[in-house]
NUPA-715349 format. One record per residue (C-alpha): residue number from 1; residue in one letter; x, y negated, z negated. Coordinates in steps of 0.2 Angstrom, whole numbers, plus 5000, padded with zeros to 4 digits. Layout:
[NUM; A; [X; Y; Z]];
...
% end
This chain:
[1; X; [5143; 4705; 4632]];
[2; X; [5139; 4688; 4626]];
[3; X; [5120; 4686; 4623]];
[4; X; [5112; 4672; 4633]];
[5; X; [5096; 4664; 4626]];
[6; X; [5084; 4654; 4637]];
[7; X; [5068; 4644; 4631]];
[8; X; [5052; 4641; 4640]];
[9; X; [5034; 4635; 4637]];
[10; X; [5026; 4649; 4645]];
[11; X; [5035; 4666; 4648]];
[12; X; [5027; 4681; 4657]];
[13; X; [5033; 4698; 4658]];
[14; X; [5030; 4707; 4674]];
[15; X; [5030; 4699; 4692]];
[16; X; [5014; 4705; 4700]];
[17; X; [4998; 4697; 4706]];
[18; X; [4992; 4692; 4688]];
[19; X; [5008; 4685; 4683]];
[20; X; [5010; 4673; 4698]];
[21; X; [4991; 4669; 4699]];
[22; X; [4992; 4664; 4680]];
[23; X; [5007; 4653; 4683]];
[24; X; [5000; 4644; 4698]];
[25; X; [4983; 4641; 4689]];
[26; X; [4991; 4635; 4673]];
[27; X; [5004; 4624; 4682]];
[28; X; [4989; 4616; 4692]];
[29; X; [4982; 4611; 4675]];
[30; X; [4998; 4607; 4666]];
[31; X; [5012; 4603; 4679]];
[32; X; [5025; 4598; 4666]];
[33; X; [5025; 4615; 4658]];
[34; X; [5042; 4625; 4659]];
[35; X; [5036; 4642; 4665]];
[36; X; [5047; 4658; 4668]];
[37; X; [5042; 4675; 4675]];
[38; X; [5053; 4690; 4671]];
[39; X; [5052; 4704; 4684]];
[40; X; [5061; 4721; 4685]];
[41; X; [5065; 4718; 4703]];
[42; X; [5058; 4708; 4718]];
[43; X; [5054; 4723; 4728]];
[44; X; [5036; 4721; 4734]];
[45; X; [5025; 4736; 4739]];
[46; X; [5011; 4734; 4752]];
[47; X; [4994; 4730; 4745]];
[48; X; [4978; 4721; 4749]];
[49; X; [4968; 4712; 4736]];
[50; X; [4949; 4708; 4741]];
[51; X; [4935; 4699; 4732]];
[52; X; [4919; 4691; 4735]];
[53; X; [4920; 4672; 4736]];
[54; X; [4905; 4670; 4724]];
[55; X; [4915; 4678; 4710]];
[56; X; [4928; 4663; 4709]];
[57; X; [4925; 4646; 4703]];
[58; X; [4926; 4632; 4716]];
[59; X; [4942; 4626; 4708]];
[60; X; [4950; 4643; 4709]];
[61; X; [4945; 4645; 4727]];
[62; X; [4953; 4628; 4731]];
[63; X; [4970; 4634; 4722]];
[64; X; [4971; 4651; 4731]];
[65; X; [4964; 4645; 4747]];
[66; X; [4982; 4645; 4756]];
[67; X; [4984; 4664; 4750]];
[68; X; [4968; 4671; 4759]];
[69; X; [4973; 4681; 4774]];
[70; X; [4955; 4682; 4781]];
[71; X; [4937; 4680; 4776]];
[72; X; [4921; 4686; 4783]];
[73; X; [4902; 4680; 4781]];
[74; X; [4896; 4698; 4779]];
[75; X; [4901; 4716; 4778]];
[76; X; [4893; 4733; 4781]];
[77; X; [4891; 4749; 4770]];
[78; X; [4887; 4766; 4778]];
[79; X; [4880; 4781; 4770]];
[80; X; [4873; 4798; 4777]];
[81; X; [4855; 4791; 4774]];
[82; X; [4856; 4773; 4778]];
[83; X; [4867; 4758; 4784]];
[84; X; [4866; 4740; 4778]];
[85; X; [4874; 4723; 4781]];
[86; X; [4878; 4713; 4765]];
[87; X; [4877; 4694; 4768]];
[88; X; [4891; 4690; 4755]];
[89; X; [4907; 4680; 4759]];
[90; X; [4921; 4693; 4758]];
[91; X; [4939; 4688; 4757]];
[92; X; [4956; 4698; 4758]];
[93; X; [4974; 4693; 4754]];
[94; X; [4987; 4704; 4762]];
[95; X; [5003; 4706; 4751]];
[96; X; [5014; 4699; 4765]];
[97; X; [5004; 4683; 4765]];
[98; X; [5003; 4682; 4746]];
[99; X; [5021; 4682; 4744]];
[100; X; [5024; 4670; 4758]];
[101; X; [5013; 4657; 4751]];
[102; X; [5013; 4659; 4732]];
[103; X; [5031; 4651; 4731]];
[104; X; [5023; 4634; 4736]];
[105; X; [5011; 4636; 4721]];
[106; X; [5024; 4641; 4709]];
[107; X; [5039; 4632; 4715]];
[108; X; [5044; 4626; 4698]];
[109; X; [5043; 4643; 4690]];
[110; X; [5060; 4651; 4685]];
[111; X; [5061; 4669; 4691]];
[112; X; [5072; 4680; 4680]];
[113; X; [5077; 4698; 4686]];
[114; X; [5078; 4710; 4672]];
[115; X; [5071; 4725; 4663]];
[116; X; [5060; 4720; 4648]];
[117; X; [5065; 4732; 4633]];
[118; X; [5056; 4723; 4619]];
[119; X; [5042; 4711; 4618]];
[120; X; [5038; 4699; 4604]];
[121; X; [5026; 4684; 4601]];
[122; X; [5040; 4672; 4605]];
[123; X; [5053; 4682; 4615]];
[124; X; [5057; 4695; 4628]];
[125; X; [5073; 4706; 4625]];
[126; X; [5081; 4712; 4641]];
[127; X; [5091; 4728; 4645]];
[128; X; [5106; 4717; 4648]];
[129; X; [5105; 4711; 4630]];
[130; X; [5099; 4694; 4635]];
[131; X; [5084; 4686; 4626]];
[132; X; [5071; 4675; 4634]];
[133; X; [5061; 4664; 4622]];
[134; X; [5044; 4656; 4625]];
[135; X; [5031; 4646; 4615]];
[136; X; [5018; 4657; 4624]];
[137; X; [5023; 4675; 4629]];
[138; X; [5011; 4686; 4640]];
[139; X; [5013; 4704; 4645]];
[140; X; [5008; 4707; 4664]];
[141; X; [5018; 4723; 4667]];
[142; X; [5004; 4733; 4675]];
[143; X; [4993; 4747; 4669]];
[144; X; [4999; 4754; 4653]];
[145; X; [4997; 4773; 4653]];
[146; X; [4993; 4775; 4635]];
[147; X; [4977; 4765; 4637]];
[148; X; [4970; 4777; 4650]];
[149; X; [4977; 4794; 4644]];
[150; X; [4959; 4800; 4641]];
[151; X; [4942; 4797; 4648]];
[152; X; [4947; 4792; 4665]];
[153; X; [4942; 4795; 4683]];
[154; X; [4952; 4788; 4698]];
[155; X; [4950; 4777; 4713]];
[156; X; [4964; 4783; 4724]];
[157; X; [4968; 4778; 4742]];
[158; X; [4980; 4778; 4757]];
[159; X; [4979; 4765; 4770]];
[160; X; [4986; 4761; 4787]];
[161; X; [4988; 4744; 4794]];
[162; X; [4988; 4746; 4813]];
[163; X; [4991; 4735; 4828]];
[164; X; [4980; 4740; 4843]];
[165; X; [4986; 4739; 4861]];
[166; X; [4968; 4733; 4866]];
[167; X; [4955; 4723; 4856]];
[168; X; [4948; 4735; 4843]];
[169; X; [4930; 4727; 4844]];
[170; X; [4927; 4728; 4825]];
[171; X; [4918; 4712; 4821]];
[172; X; [4916; 4713; 4802]];
[173; X; [4923; 4724; 4787]];
[174; X; [4915; 4740; 4782]];
[175; X; [4919; 4741; 4764]];
[176; X; [4911; 4759; 4762]];
[177; X; [4909; 4771; 4776]];
[178; X; [4903; 4787; 4767]];
[179; X; [4897; 4796; 4783]];
[180; X; [4913; 4806; 4782]];
[181; X; [4915; 4823; 4774]];
[182; X; [4913; 4822; 4755]];
[183; X; [4929; 4830; 4747]];
[184; X; [4938; 4827; 4731]];
[185; X; [4924; 4817; 4724]];
[186; X; [4915; 4802; 4732]];
[187; X; [4925; 4798; 4748]];
[188; X; [4923; 4783; 4760]];
[189; X; [4933; 4774; 4773]];
[190; X; [4937; 4755; 4770]];
[191; X; [4940; 4745; 4786]];
[192; X; [4946; 4727; 4787]];
[193; X; [4948; 4718; 4804]];
[194; X; [4961; 4705; 4801]];
[195; X; [4962; 4700; 4819]];
[196; X; [4956; 4707; 4836]];
[197; X; [4972; 4718; 4837]];
[198; X; [4975; 4721; 4818]];
[199; X; [4965; 4731; 4806]];
[200; X; [4967; 4740; 4789]];
[201; X; [4960; 4757; 4787]];
[202; X; [4960; 4766; 4770]];
[203; X; [4954; 4783; 4765]];
[204; X; [4947; 4781; 4747]];
[205; X; [4942; 4794; 4734]];
[206; X; [4933; 4792; 4718]];
[207; X; [4941; 4808; 4711]];
[208; X; [4944; 4817; 4695]];
[209; X; [4963; 4817; 4697]];
[210; X; [4975; 4804; 4703]];
[211; X; [4985; 4815; 4714]];
[212; X; [4986; 4810; 4733]];
[213; X; [4989; 4824; 4746]];
[214; X; [4998; 4811; 4757]];
[215; X; [5001; 4823; 4772]];
[216; X; [4983; 4828; 4773]];
[217; X; [4975; 4811; 4770]];
[218; X; [4986; 4803; 4783]];
[219; X; [4980; 4816; 4796]];
[220; X; [4962; 4811; 4791]];
[221; X; [4966; 4793; 4794]];
[222; X; [4972; 4797; 4811]];
[223; X; [4956; 4806; 4815]];
[224; X; [4945; 4792; 4809]];
[225; X; [4955; 4780; 4819]];
[226; X; [4951; 4790; 4834]];
[227; X; [4932; 4791; 4829]];
[228; X; [4933; 4772; 4830]];
[229; X; [4937; 4773; 4848]];
[230; X; [4955; 4767; 4845]];
[231; X; [4968; 4777; 4855]];
[232; X; [4983; 4767; 4857]];
[233; X; [4990; 4758; 4842]];
[234; X; [5006; 4757; 4831]];
[235; X; [5006; 4758; 4812]];
[236; X; [5014; 4742; 4805]];
[237; X; [5012; 4745; 4786]];
[238; X; [5006; 4758; 4774]];
[239; X; [4999; 4756; 4756]];
[240; X; [4993; 4768; 4743]];
[241; X; [4987; 4769; 4725]];
[242; X; [4978; 4777; 4711]];
[243; X; [4968; 4765; 4700]];
[244; X; [4960; 4770; 4683]];
[245; X; [4941; 4770; 4683]];
[246; X; [4937; 4770; 4664]];
[247; X; [4924; 4782; 4657]];
[248; X; [4926; 4774; 4639]];
[249; X; [4930; 4757; 4633]];
[250; X; [4945; 4761; 4622]];
[251; X; [4957; 4752; 4634]];
[252; X; [4949; 4735; 4630]];
[253; X; [4951; 4738; 4611]];
[254; X; [4969; 4744; 4610]];
[255; X; [4980; 4734; 4598]];
[256; X; [4995; 4725; 4606]];
[257; X; [5009; 4714; 4600]];
[258; X; [5005; 4700; 4612]];
[259; X; [4992; 4694; 4624]];
[260; X; [4991; 4706; 4639]];
[261; X; [4984; 4700; 4656]];
[262; X; [4980; 4708; 4673]];
[263; X; [4978; 4726; 4674]];
[264; X; [4988; 4729; 4658]];
[265; X; [4975; 4719; 4649]];
[266; X; [4960; 4727; 4657]];
[267; X; [4956; 4713; 4668]];
[268; X; [4948; 4722; 4682]];
[269; X; [4930; 4728; 4687]];
[270; X; [4928; 4745; 4678]];
[271; X; [4918; 4752; 4693]];
[272; X; [4925; 4744; 4709]];
[273; X; [4943; 4741; 4703]];
[274; X; [4943; 4723; 4710]];
[275; X; [4955; 4714; 4699]];
[276; X; [4959; 4697; 4706]];
[277; X; [4943; 4687; 4700]];
[278; X; [4945; 4694; 4683]];
[279; X; [4964; 4689; 4682]];
[280; X; [4959; 4671; 4689]];
[281; X; [4945; 4669; 4676]];
[282; X; [4957; 4673; 4662]];
[283; X; [4970; 4661; 4669]];
[284; X; [4958; 4647; 4670]];
[285; X; [4952; 4649; 4652]];
[286; X; [4971; 4650; 4647]];
[287; X; [4975; 4634; 4657]];
[288; X; [4961; 4625; 4648]];
[289; X; [4967; 4630; 4631]];
[290; X; [4985; 4626; 4634]];
[291; X; [4980; 4609; 4641]];
[292; X; [4969; 4606; 4625]];
[293; X; [4983; 4612; 4613]];
[294; X; [4996; 4601; 4621]];
[295; X; [4986; 4586; 4619]];
[296; X; [4981; 4589; 4601]];
[297; X; [4998; 4596; 4596]];
[298; X; [4991; 4613; 4592]];
[299; X; [5000; 4630; 4591]];
[300; X; [5002; 4635; 4609]];
[301; X; [5004; 4653; 4606]];
[302; X; [4989; 4654; 4594]];
[303; X; [4978; 4645; 4607]];
[304; X; [4984; 4656; 4621]];
[305; X; [4981; 4672; 4611]];
[306; X; [4964; 4666; 4606]];
[307; X; [4960; 4662; 4625]];
[308; X; [4965; 4679; 4631]];
[309; X; [4956; 4688; 4617]];
[310; X; [4940; 4678; 4621]];
[311; X; [4942; 4682; 4639]];
[312; X; [4944; 4701; 4635]];
[313; X; [4929; 4701; 4623]];
[314; X; [4918; 4693; 4637]];
[315; X; [4924; 4707; 4649]];
[316; X; [4921; 4720; 4635]];
[317; X; [4903; 4715; 4634]];
[318; X; [4900; 4717; 4652]];
[319; X; [4911; 4732; 4654]];
[320; X; [4901; 4743; 4642]];
[321; X; [4886; 4744; 4654]];
[322; X; [4897; 4747; 4669]];
[323; X; [4907; 4761; 4660]];
[324; X; [4891; 4770; 4656]];
[325; X; [4887; 4769; 4675]];
[326; X; [4904; 4776; 4678]];
[327; X; [4900; 4791; 4667]];
[328; X; [4884; 4794; 4676]];
[329; X; [4894; 4794; 4693]];
[330; X; [4909; 4805; 4687]];
[331; X; [4900; 4817; 4674]];
[332; X; [4882; 4818; 4679]];
[333; X; [4884; 4819; 4698]];
[334; X; [4893; 4834; 4706]];
[335; X; [4908; 4828; 4716]];
[336; X; [4901; 4831; 4733]];
[337; X; [4885; 4822; 4729]];
[338; X; [4892; 4806; 4721]];
[339; X; [4888; 4796; 4736]];
[340; X; [4870; 4797; 4732]];
[341; X; [4873; 4785; 4717]];
[342; X; [4881; 4772; 4728]];
[343; X; [4869; 4774; 4742]];
[344; X; [4854; 4770; 4730]];
[345; X; [4864; 4755; 4723]];
[346; X; [4866; 4748; 4740]];
[347; X; [4847; 4748; 4743]];
[348; X; [4845; 4736; 4728]];
[349; X; [4841; 4718; 4730]];
[350; X; [4855; 4705; 4733]];
[351; X; [4854; 4698; 4716]];
[352; X; [4858; 4715; 4709]];
[353; X; [4873; 4718; 4721]];
[354; X; [4880; 4700; 4718]];
[355; X; [4879; 4702; 4699]];
[356; X; [4886; 4719; 4699]];
[357; X; [4902; 4713; 4708]];
[358; X; [4904; 4698; 4697]];
[359; X; [4903; 4709; 4682]];
[360; X; [4891; 4697; 4674]];
[361; X; [4874; 4707; 4673]];
[362; X; [4858; 4700; 4667]];
[363; X; [4846; 4711; 4657]];
[364; X; [4835; 4711; 4673]];
[365; X; [4849; 4717; 4684]];
[366; X; [4854; 4731; 4671]];
[367; X; [4836; 4737; 4671]];
[368; X; [4835; 4737; 4690]];
[369; X; [4851; 4748; 4691]];
[370; X; [4844; 4761; 4680]];
[371; X; [4826; 4762; 4686]];
[372; X; [4819; 4771; 4701]];
[373; X; [4821; 4789; 4706]];
[374; X; [4838; 4794; 4698]];
[375; X; [4852; 4799; 4710]];
[376; X; [4858; 4812; 4697]];
[377; X; [4849; 4825; 4687]];
[378; X; [4839; 4816; 4674]];
[379; X; [4844; 4824; 4658]];
[380; X; [4862; 4825; 4663]];
[381; X; [4862; 4807; 4668]];
[382; X; [4854; 4801; 4651]];
[383; X; [4866; 4812; 4641]];
[384; X; [4881; 4804; 4649]];
[385; X; [4875; 4786; 4650]];
[386; X; [4872; 4786; 4632]];
[387; X; [4887; 4796; 4627]];
[388; X; [4902; 4787; 4620]];
[389; X; [4913; 4802; 4619]];
[390; X; [4931; 4798; 4625]];
[391; X; [4936; 4815; 4631]];
[392; X; [4934; 4818; 4650]];
[393; X; [4925; 4835; 4653]];
[394; X; [4932; 4847; 4666]];
[395; X; [4921; 4850; 4681]];
[396; X; [4915; 4867; 4674]];
[397; X; [4909; 4859; 4658]];
[398; X; [4899; 4846; 4668]];
[399; X; [4892; 4856; 4682]];
[400; X; [4894; 4874; 4677]];
% end
């Protein structure tokens, strides 16, 4: 087969959220750039990406505004011992709306279908022997299993998007309803009302294992829908996933051949799992560096590599503290009592909650989060908070 070689300014391996958001933000800053995205296929799984509006810059909000499916001025959290409204603007993007609108923001992007076999700082080799070259090459091919082989908890979920025969009456999101039976770790329901007749309901677990018992969980979702007083509805979409909740920071220190972005690069909140704000922040930094390099005729690849590295190191600094909190949650708290940790967190002041979700915690906020009556056994909490061991202990070792 004759080898075909193509050349671009910016070349991205992987066709998910981070790849297309990065392309859109870079093109907004540098519209003349030749950009290509190589994706294995164009099959899209159902997904919902949510974020707090405060976690994005005004420029980023302006760019992705057309992608937002719904936004709310406040949301609710519920625990067995208290309930609270949180007055923070909350936004969600349904995958259906994302893929409908992202094409307008990336209309000049060349989309190449093919499986990437080899990556290099200047090219991607595909399974059909074709080669795609780029002055800047980024890897956005999703979570790399090797980075999360050890020291990992899991946030796993199954969700139904339903359409109700009558108005469901849910006025605002409930991002955590932990008043349900606590099984398989910290468990809560996540509810997003997209319209008066459309709502997303997810059963979520902070678990020691990534496995999902689909049949059992789907039955639990059906019971919860009835608990909400919804009797007549149809399921219009389903989504599911298992996301790593890191218990050590090695995933941010792994050596790679080229800059990694999105989940693969560790650009997500270590505790909440939210990824969109971190991918966008990285893309904004990258766009600024490319813009600068083009105007001073600098090495584009080196500037992009430095940009992603700087973004990753900034994330590393904030992630270290959050990962310590993760260890307290997964190692110091018995699975059925993990909800106490989150319940205590949501009693904190608004500054603490806002900074936690942004991933940019001041010393005052860090102190606030670890003071007060501990929601876990004191000595065990201190042990795991200050331990940097990579191995994830089994449940007997923790609680036996």
